[in-house]
FINUKOL-558903 format. One line per 10 residues: their letters; for each residue x, y, z of N, C-alpha, C. Coordinates in Angstrom, 2 decimals, padded with zeros to 5 digits. Example, Ala and Ser with C-alpha at 12.3 -4.5 7.8 and 13.67 -1.06 7.14 Angstrom:
! FINUKOL-558903
AS = 013.19:-005.69:007.80:012.30:-004.50:007.80:013.20:-003.30:007.80 | 012.85:-002.25:007.08:013.67:-001.06:007.14:012.90:000.03:007.87
//
This chain:
! FINUKOL-558903
XXXXXXXXXX = 062.47:129.63:056.78:062.63:130.91:056.00:062.81:132.06:056.93 | 063.61:132.99:056.55:063.92:134.16:057.41:062.79:135.09:057.25 | 062.40:135.86:058.39:061.32:136.84:058.37:061.84:138.15:059.08 | 061.29:139.19:058.74:061.53:140.41:059.60:060.77:140.41:060.92 | 061.04:141.24:061.79:060.47:141.15:063.14:058.95:141.30:063.09 | 058.34:141.99:062.13:056.91:142.13:062.08:056.23:140.96:061.32 | 057.03:139.93:060.94:056.46:138.81:060.28:056.47:138.85:058.76 | 056.62:140.02:058.15:056.63:140.17:056.68:058.10:139.72:056.17 | 058.04:139.09:055.04:059.35:138.68:054.40:059.93:139.79:053.49 | 059.00:140.59:052.96:059.44:141.72:052.18:058.68:142.99:052.63
XXXXXXXXXX = 059.44:144.04:052.90:058.80:145.27:053.33:059.30:146.45:052.58 | 058.42:147.22:051.93:058.75:148.43:051.22:058.03:149.61:051.99 | 058.78:150.62:052.12:058.23:151.83:052.78:058.46:153.08:051.88 | 057.38:153.71:051.52:057.35:154.99:050.80:058.32:154.98:049.58 | 058.20:153.94:048.78:059.11:153.72:047.63:058.73:154.64:046.50 | 059.66:155.37:045.99:059.44:156.12:044.72:060.47:155.70:043.69 | 060.15:155.82:042.37:061.09:155.51:041.38:060.86:156.55:040.23 | 061.83:157.40:039.96:061.79:158.44:038.95:062.78:158.08:037.86 | 062.35:158.12:036.60:063.22:157.94:035.50:063.39:159.21:034.77 | 064.63:159.57:034.42:064.91:160.85:033.76:064.90:162.04:034.73
XXXXXXXXXX = 065.07:163.21:034.17:065.20:164.43:035.01:064.41:165.59:034.34 | 064.09:166.59:035.15:063.51:167.75:034.64:062.11:167.56:034.09 | 061.82:168.28:032.90:060.48:168.14:032.28:060.15:166.77:031.74 | 061.21:166.01:031.47:060.95:164.71:030.79:060.86:163.61:031.87 | 060.99:163.89:033.15:060.99:162.87:034.22:059.64:162.16:034.27 | 059.79:160.84:034.53:058.60:160.05:034.63:058.58:159.35:036.03 | 057.54:159.52:036.78:057.45:158.86:038.11:056.76:157.56:038.01 | 057.52:156.42:037.99:056.92:155.15:037.79:056.20:154.69:039.11 | 056.84:155.06:040.24:056.30:154.77:041.54:056.24:156.06:042.37 | 055.13:156.28:043.11:055.01:157.52:043.83:054.63:157.36:045.27
XXXXXXXXXX = 055.48:156.66:045.99:055.26:156.45:047.41:054.50:155.23:047.77 | 055.02:154.07:047.37:054.37:152.80:047.60:054.89:152.14:048.86 | 054.03:151.76:049.79:054.33:150.95:050.92:053.63:149.71:050.88 | 054.28:148.57:051.20:053.65:147.28:051.14:054.43:146.28:051.97 | 053.69:145.37:052.60:054.40:144.23:053.31:053.94:142.96:052.73 | 054.85:142.06:052.43:054.54:140.73:051.80:054.54:139.72:052.88 | 053.37:139.00:053.08:053.17:138.14:054.14:053.80:136.76:053.75 | 054.49:136.08:054.67:055.11:134.79:054.39:053.99:133.67:054.03 | 054.42:132.68:053.19:053.66:131.50:052.95:052.30:131.93:052.34 | 052.22:132.98:051.60:051.02:133.51:050.89:051.45:133.89:049.51
XXXXXXXXXX = 050.43:133.94:048.62:050.66:134.42:047.19:050.01:135.85:047.18 | 050.82:136.80:046.69:050.34:138.14:046.43:050.42:138.47:044.95 | 049.30:138.91:044.34:049.30:139.28:043.03:049.30:140.87:042.86 | 050.01:141.31:041.87:050.13:142.79:041.61:049.59:142.95:040.23 | 048.49:143.76:040.14:047.84:144.15:038.83:047.79:145.60:038.61 | 047.49:145.96:037.36:047.37:147.37:037.06:047.48:147.60:035.55 | 046.96:148.73:035.05:047.00:149.00:033.64:048.45:149.04:033.22 | 048.69:148.98:031.90:050.04:149.12:031.32:050.62:150.54:031.75 | 051.78:150.55:032.26:052.41:151.81:032.77:052.04:152.20:034.18 | 051.37:151.28:034.89:050.96:151.59:036.20:052.06:151.50:037.20
XXXXXXXXXX = 053.16:150.84:036.86:054.33:150.74:037.82:054.50:149.36:038.40 | 053.65:148.34:037.95:053.64:147.07:038.57:055.00:146.31:038.40 | 055.56:146.41:037.17:056.83:145.67:036.89:057.99:146.44:037.66 | 057.85:147.77:037.64:058.92:148.55:038.40:058.91:148.13:039.89 | 057.77:148.04:040.44:057.62:147.68:041.83:058.26:146.28:042.07 | 057.94:145.33:041.19:058.53:144.01:041.38:060.03:144.00:041.31 | 060.56:144.71:040.32:062.01:144.80:040.15:062.73:145.45:041.41 | 062.06:146.45:041.98:062.61:147.10:043.18:062.46:146.13:044.47 | 061.42:145.47:044.57:061.17:144.55:045.71:062.17:143.41:045.58 | 062.53:143.01:044.38:063.44:141.91:044.16:064.93:142.35:044.13
XXXXXXXXXX = 065.16:143.61:044.32:066.54:144.05:044.29:067.17:144.16:042.83 | 066.30:144.17:041.83:066.86:144.22:040.45:066.98:145.66:040.09 | 066.37:146.59:040.78:066.41:148.05:040.53:066.36:148.76:041.87 | 066.94:149.87:042.00:066.93:150.69:043.25:065.86:151.77:043.22 | 065.19:151.97:044.29:064.26:153.09:044.33:064.98:154.48:044.31 | 064.30:155.47:043.82:064.81:156.84:043.90:064.82:157.28:045.35 | 063.85:156.92:046.13:063.78:157.14:047.56:063.00:156.08:048.22 | 062.95:155.93:049.52:062.22:154.87:050.27:063.14:153.70:050.57 | 062.65:152.72:051.24:063.39:151.62:051.71:062.68:150.31:051.38 | 063.54:149.25:051.17:063.01:147.93:050.90:063.82:146.86:051.78
XXXXXXXXXX = 063.20:146.06:052.48:063.86:145.05:053.26:063.40:143.64:052.86 | 064.39:142.76:052.71:064.04:141.34:052.42:064.67:140.50:053.56 | 063.80:139.68:054.21:064.27:138.77:055.21:064.98:139.54:056.30 | 064.52:140.72:056.66:065.12:141.52:057.72:066.26:142.34:057.35 | 066.74:142.28:056.00:067.90:143.01:055.62:067.50:144.18:054.68 | 067.90:145.41:055.05:067.66:146.57:054.19:068.54:146.42:052.93 | 067.91:146.39:051.79:068.68:146.06:050.57:069.00:147.26:049.71 | 068.38:148.45:049.98:068.59:149.58:049.05:069.98:150.20:049.33 | 070.67:149.85:050.37:071.99:150.40:050.60:073.06:149.39:050.33 | 072.66:148.21:049.92:073.71:147.07:049.69:074.50:147.41:048.41
XXXXXXXXXX = 075.79:147.06:048.42:076.59:147.05:047.17:076.23:145.92:046.38 | 076.77:145.96:045.08:076.36:144.91:044.09:076.68:143.49:044.58 | 077.85:143.30:045.15:078.20:141.95:045.58:077.28:141.42:046.68 | 077.02:142.22:047.62:076.08:141.84:048.69:074.74:141.63:048.25 | 074.27:142.47:047.31:072.88:142.32:046.69:072.78:140.98:045.92 | 073.87:140.66:045.23:073.91:139.46:044.39:073.75:138.26:045.36 | 074.60:138.33:046.45:074.53:137.23:047.42:073.14:137.07:048.08 | 072.54:138.21:048.45:071.18:138.16:049.06:070.18:137.60:048.02 | 070.23:137.99:046.87:069.22:137.53:045.78:069.48:135.96:045.69 | 070.72:135.56:045.66:071.01:134.18:045.47:070.41:133.35:046.70
XXXXXXXXXX = 070.53:133.89:047.90:070.08:133.10:049.10:068.57:133.27:049.31 | 067.95:134.29:048.90:066.61:134.51:049.27:065.50:134.63:048.16 | 065.94:134.81:046.97:064.99:135.10:045.94:065.06:134.07:044.76 | 063.85:133.70:044.33:063.66:132.92:043.12:062.90:133.76:042.03 | 063.15:133.48:040.78:062.48:134.23:039.67:061.86:133.29:038.71 | 060.69:133.69:038.25:060.00:133.04:037.14:059.59:134.12:036.21 | 060.02:134.00:034.92:059.65:134.99:033.93:058.69:134.53:032.83 | 058.22:135.46:032.10:057.25:135.13:031.05:057.89:134.26:029.97 | 059.13:134.53:029.59:059.79:133.85:028.52:060.75:132.78:029.00 | 060.55:132.23:030.20:061.19:131.02:030.71:062.76:131.30:031.02
XXXXXXXXXX = 063.45:131.97:030.08:064.93:132.33:030.33:065.74:130.99:030.72 | 065.54:129.96:029.98:066.39:128.77:030.16:067.54:128.86:029.26 | 068.63:128.13:029.66:069.83:128.11:028.84:069.67:127.01:027.83 | 069.76:127.32:026.50:069.35:126.32:025.48:070.38:125.17:025.37 | 071.58:125.35:025.83:072.60:124.27:025.74:072.56:123.31:026.91 | 071.74:123.66:027.93:071.63:122.80:029.11:070.38:121.95:029.11 | 070.42:120.77:029.56:069.17:119.99:029.71:068.40:120.41:030.87 | 067.13:119.84:031.05:066.31:120.24:032.08:066.90:120.17:033.47 | 067.57:119.10:033.71:068.17:118.89:035.01:069.23:119.98:035.29 | 070.09:120.25:034.33:071.14:121.25:034.43:070.50:122.66:034.61
XXXXXXXXXX = 069.40:122.95:033.91:068.80:124.34:034.07:068.20:124.40:035.41 | 067.52:123.39:035.96:066.97:123.45:037.32:068.02:123.69:038.38 | 069.17:122.98:038.16:070.28:123.04:039.24:071.13:124.27:039.06 | 070.90:125.07:038.05:071.81:126.19:037.68:072.14:127.08:038.80 | 071.08:127.63:039.59:071.40:128.41:040.70:072.39:127.92:041.71 | 072.19:126.58:041.99:073.15:125.88:042.93:074.58:125.74:042.27 | 074.61:125.48:040.97:075.86:125.32:040.29:076.68:126.58:040.30 | 075.97:127.74:040.01:076.64:129.01:040.09:077.13:129.37:041.51 | 076.42:129.00:042.54:076.79:129.17:043.88:077.77:128.19:044.45 | 078.13:127.14:043.59:079.05:126.17:043.99:078.56:125.22:045.08
XXXXXXXXXX = 077.21:125.06:045.14:076.60:124.21:046.14:076.09:122.92:045.52 | 076.11:121.93:046.33:075.52:120.57:045.88:074.07:120.57:046.24 | 073.25:119.90:045.28:071.82:119.78:045.55:071.47:118.84:046.68 | 070.38:119.13:047.36:069.76:118.15:048.23:068.95:117.21:047.35 | 069.48:115.99:047.10:068.93:115.13:046.18:067.44:114.71:046.50 | 067.19:114.59:047.70:065.78:114.27:048.12:064.86:115.40:047.80 | 065.24:116.64:048.00:064.38:117.83:047.71:064.30:117.94:046.18 | 065.43:117.67:045.43:065.41:117.82:043.99:064.37:116.81:043.42 | 064.53:115.56:043.82:063.65:114.50:043.35:062.17:114.80:043.69 | 061.86:115.37:044.81:060.46:115.68:045.20:060.01:116.77:044.34
XXXXXXXXXX = 060.83:117.83:044.11:060.51:118.93:043.26:060.25:118.55:041.79 | 061.12:117.67:041.27:060.93:117.27:039.94:059.56:116.43:039.75 | 059.38:115.62:040.74:058.07:114.85:040.76:056.85:115.71:040.76 | 056.91:116.82:041.73:055.79:117.69:041.93:055.57:118.53:040.70 | 056.53:118.90:039.92:056.37:119.68:038.70:056.12:118.81:037.48 | 056.22:117.48:037.63:055.86:116.58:036.60:056.96:116.48:035.47 | 058.23:116.49:035.87:059.25:116.46:034.90:060.24:115.23:034.93 | 059.79:114.24:035.67:060.67:113.03:035.90:061.23:112.49:034.51 | 060.37:112.45:033.53:060.81:111.82:032.26:061.31:112.85:031.25 | 061.61:114.05:031.67:062.05:115.18:030.80:063.41:115.77:031.22
XXXXXXXXXX = 064.03:115.16:032.23:065.26:115.80:032.77:066.45:115.83:031.76 | 066.50:114.92:030.80:067.59:114.91:029.86:067.36:115.72:028.58 | 066.10:116.30:028.55:065.75:117.09:027.39:066.17:118.45:027.47 | 066.56:119.14:026.31:066.98:120.48:026.30:065.69:121.29:026.02 | 065.74:122.64:026.33:064.56:123.46:026.12:063.90:123.33:024.75 | 064.63:123.21:023.69:064.12:123.07:022.40:063.28:121.77:022.19 | 063.46:120.86:023.06:062.78:119.56:023.01:061.58:119.54:023.99 | 061.33:120.67:024.60:060.21:120.77:025.59:059.07:121.67:025.10 | 057.85:121.51:025.45:056.77:122.43:025.18:056.92:123.65:026.05 | 056.15:124.64:025.71:056.19:125.90:026.55:055.83:125.65:027.99
XXXXXXXXXX = 054.81:124.81:028.27:054.47:124.50:029.62:055.55:123.74:030.33 | 056.15:122.82:029.62:057.24:122.08:030.27:058.48:123.00:030.56 | 058.70:123.93:029.67:059.78:124.92:029.91:059.52:125.77:031.14 | 058.20:126.12:031.31:057.91:126.96:032.45:057.92:126.13:033.74 | 057.63:124.82:033.68:057.80:123.94:034.80:059.31:123.82:035.21 | 060.22:123.78:034.22:061.59:123.77:034.50:061.96:125.02:035.20 | 061.53:126.20:034.69:061.73:127.51:035.26:061.31:127.63:036.67 | 060.06:127.04:036.97:059.50:127.11:038.33:060.38:126.20:039.30 | 060.75:125.04:038.81:061.63:124.15:039.65:062.95:124.81:039.88 | 063.53:125.50:038.85:064.74:126.26:039.05:064.66:127.39:040.09
XXXXXXXXXX = 063.44:128.06:040.15:063.29:129.07:041.07:063.10:128.56:042.54 | 062.60:127.28:042.65:062.35:126.70:043.94:063.43:125.87:044.49 | 064.31:125.49:043.59:065.37:124.43:044.06:066.24:125.02:045.28 | 066.37:126.34:045.35:067.20:126.91:046.43:066.33:127.23:047.71 | 065.08:126.83:047.61:064.15:127.08:048.70:064.13:128.62:049.12 | 063.83:129.50:048.12:063.95:130.91:048.36:062.96:131.47:049.39 | 063.31:132.55:050.06:062.46:133.23:050.94:061.22:133.74:050.24 | 061.38:134.18:049.01:060.27:134.69:048.15:060.55:134.46:046.77 | 059.51:134.00:046.03:059.64:133.78:044.62:058.86:134.86:043.88 | 059.53:135.55:042.97:058.85:136.64:042.16:058.56:136.03:040.73
XXXXXXXXXX = 057.30:136.21:040.35:056.87:135.70:039.07:056.36:136.84:038.23 | 056.99:137.10:037.08:056.57:138.17:036.15:055.80:137.70:035.00 | 054.50:137.82:034.99:053.62:137.37:033.97:053.94:135.85:033.64 | 053.87:135.00:034.63:054.35:133.61:034.47:053.57:132.81:033.44 | 052.28:133.26:033.14:051.48:132.55:032.13:051.29:133.37:030.87 | 051.96:134.47:030.72:051.86:135.38:029.64:052.18:134.82:028.16 | 052.90:133.71:028.21:053.39:133.13:026.97:052.87:131.69:026.70 | 051.75:131.40:027.47:051.17:130.07:027.42:049.64:130.10:027.06 | 049.22:128.92:026.47:047.78:128.84:026.17:047.00:128.63:027.45 | 045.70:128.79:027.37:044.88:128.86:028.57:044.94:127.49:029.37
XXXXXXXXXX = 044.91:126.41:028.71:044.97:125.15:029.38:046.33:124.94:030.16 | 047.39:125.29:029.53:048.72:125.14:030.11:048.87:126.22:031.21 | 048.27:127.42:031.00:048.36:128.42:032.06:047.71:127.96:033.35 | 046.58:127.23:033.19:045.87:126.69:034.35:046.70:125.75:035.14 | 047.46:124.89:034.40:048.35:123.94:035.05:049.46:124.64:035.85 | 050.00:125.65:035.25:051.16:126.41:035.86:050.69:127.19:037.05 | 049.47:127.76:036.91:048.88:128.51:038.15:048.66:127.52:039.27 | 048.13:126.42:038.95:047.82:125.36:040.01:049.19:124.97:040.69 | 050.23:124.79:039.90:051.55:124.48:040.40:052.05:125.54:041.32 | 051.94:126.74:040.97:052.38:127.89:041.78:051.64:127.91:043.11
XXXXXXXXXX = 050.36:127.80:043.03:049.46:127.86:044.23:049.82:126.66:045.16 | 050.09:125.49:044.53:050.49:124.29:045.35:051.85:124.49:046.02 | 052.73:125.26:045.41:054.00:125.59:046.10:053.83:126.32:047.32 | 052.78:127.16:047.35:052.40:127.96:048.54:051.82:127.04:049.57 | 050.86:126.24:049.18:050.05:125.43:050.16:050.86:124.29:050.68 | 051.74:123.72:049.89:052.47:122.52:050.34:053.90:122.79:050.84 | 054.53:123.76:050.22:055.98:124.11:050.63:055.98:125.31:051.56 | 054.88:126.05:051.63:054.97:127.25:052.45:055.73:128.44:051.70 | 055.74:128.32:050.34:056.46:129.33:049.55:055.74:130.63:049.58 | 056.52:131.71:049.70:055.85:133.08:049.48:056.10:133.52:048.02
XXXXXXXXXX = 055.05:134.04:047.45:055.05:134.39:046.00:054.55:135.79:045.82 | 055.26:136.50:045.02:054.82:137.85:044.49:054.72:137.74:042.97 | 053.40:137.84:042.45:053.27:137.67:040.98:052.68:138.98:040.30 | 053.32:139.45:039.32:052.87:140.51:038.51:052.09:139.86:037.34 | 050.93:140.28:037.12:050.07:139.74:036.04:049.02:140.67:035.60 | 048.58:140.51:034.33:047.45:141.27:033.81:046.21:140.31:033.71 | 046.44:139.13:034.11:045.45:138.09:033.84:044.64:137.83:035.15 | 043.32:138.14:035.15:042.57:138.00:036.34:042.52:136.56:036.82 | 042.57:135.62:035.88:042.51:134.17:036.33:043.80:133.87:037.10 | 044.96:134.39:036.57:046.21:134.19:037.32:046.10:134.81:038.75
XXXXXXXXXX = 045.57:136.04:038.86:045.54:136.75:040.09:044.53:136.02:041.07 | 043.62:135.18:040.52:042.66:134.53:041.42:043.30:133.39:042.26 | 044.42:132.99:041.97:045.14:131.96:042.79:045.77:132.62:044.05 | 045.84:133.94:044.10:046.49:134.62:045.18:045.57:134.78:046.36 | 046.27:134.97:047.51:045.59:135.20:048.73:045.19:136.75:048.85 | 045.86:137.51:048.06:045.73:138.93:048.05:046.13:139.58:046.73 | 045.33:140.53:046.35:045.59:141.21:045.03:045.73:142.65:045.26 | 046.83:143.30:044.87:047.10:144.73:044.91:046.87:145.25:043.53 | 046.23:146.43:043.49:045.99:147.12:042.17:046.72:148.43:042.14 | 047.54:148.60:041.18:048.31:149.85:041.10:047.78:150.65:039.87
XXXXXXXXXX = 047.84:152.02:040.05:047.47:152.95:039.00:048.32:154.18:039.18 | 049.00:154.67:038.12:049.81:155.87:038.18:050.82:155.79:039.35 | 051.38:154.65:039.59:052.48:154.55:040.53:052.10:154.48:042.00 | 050.84:154.24:042.34:050.42:154.11:043.71:049.44:152.82:043.80 | 049.30:152.31:044.93:048.40:151.22:045.22:047.04:151.88:045.45 | 046.06:151.52:044.67:044.75:152.23:044.77:043.66:151.23:045.33 | 043.84:149.98:045.19:042.83:149.02:045.69:043.53:147.80:046.19 | 042.86:147.03:047.07:043.43:145.72:047.52:042.21:144.79:047.77 | 042.34:143.53:047.30:041.39:142.52:047.55:042.01:141.39:048.27 | 041.20:140.63:049.04:041.60:139.37:049.66:041.28:138.29:048.58
XXXXXXXXXX = 041.31:136.96:048.98:040.96:135.92:048.07:039.61:136.14:047.42 | 039.61:136.04:046.05:038.37:136.21:045.36:038.48:135.59:044.01 | 037.32:135.53:043.23:037.40:134.88:041.99:037.79:135.88:040.87 | 038.06:135.30:039.64:038.54:136.13:038.61:037.57:137.18:038.13 | 036.24:136.93:038.27:035.27:137.89:037.84:035.32:139.16:038.66 | 035.52:138.95:040.00:035.57:140.09:040.88:036.82:140.91:040.64 | 037.95:140.17:040.40:039.22:140.80:040.06:039.07:141.64:038.72 | 038.47:141.07:037.77:038.27:141.77:036.52:037.41:142.97:036.69 | 036.43:142.89:037.50:035.59:144.04:037.68:036.33:145.23:038.31 | 037.09:144.89:039.34:037.93:145.99:039.97:038.97:146.46:039.05
XXXXXXX = 039.61:145.59:038.24:040.63:146.02:037.30:040.02:146.98:036.24 | 038.84:146.77:035.79:038.16:147.65:034.85:037.89:148.97:035.49 | 037.51:148.94:036.79:037.17:150.21:037.55:038.51:151.05:037.71 | 039.58:150.32:038.01:040.85:151.00:038.18:041.35:151.59:036.78 | 041.26:150.84:035.74:041.64:151.35:034.45:040.79:152.58:033.99 | 039.52:152.58:034.38:038.59:153.62:033.91:038.77:154.94:034.83 | 039.34:154.81:035.97:039.38:155.90:036.95:040.32:157.03:036.41
//
């Protein structure tokens, strides 16, 4: 996997994002700098409106900052045109969303392979089979999303995100639409992808249990990073989250 010279796979420097103009302008991000370490999971937390989703969208090239710079795998992305940005996202980025975003007319196998199909590339069958086995979908590949449980649908989404071996996987509230038992299985799967595949993950979540699988937790408030924790349990994360929300 590609890295920038300083070892980080994603680098943001002094990123701001302003929506609107004049008196009605809203500053979602107010000068955020962060480096995402390879083969680690980073969780981003914060109260509603803190800017955490905006930050993820900008780091992933889905939105452009008002000012500042973002680099992925050594490439400055804020100045790229749409075609080059699409190509970079296809080569370097995987996505997992809260609501799965599977195509209902495709079966699980077709949904997993969709990024490769769109790119006109053939799958590495050995990697595909290993991935399917690791996410526990061997007997579900011919099923369409409507025939799968929520947890199985999210497993398909995770396999789809990993099938291209992305430099970084962005997960937006990946357990937000699942029950607690299924959430635990999905979180274990995400952490295993880090430990066994060396996958880099950036996860936005409001759930302290989800954040506890990360090697590092960033806390946003009012568009800036206000606290950072290393590996810790969900109780410690929840305590800091309450302090940040009350500040």
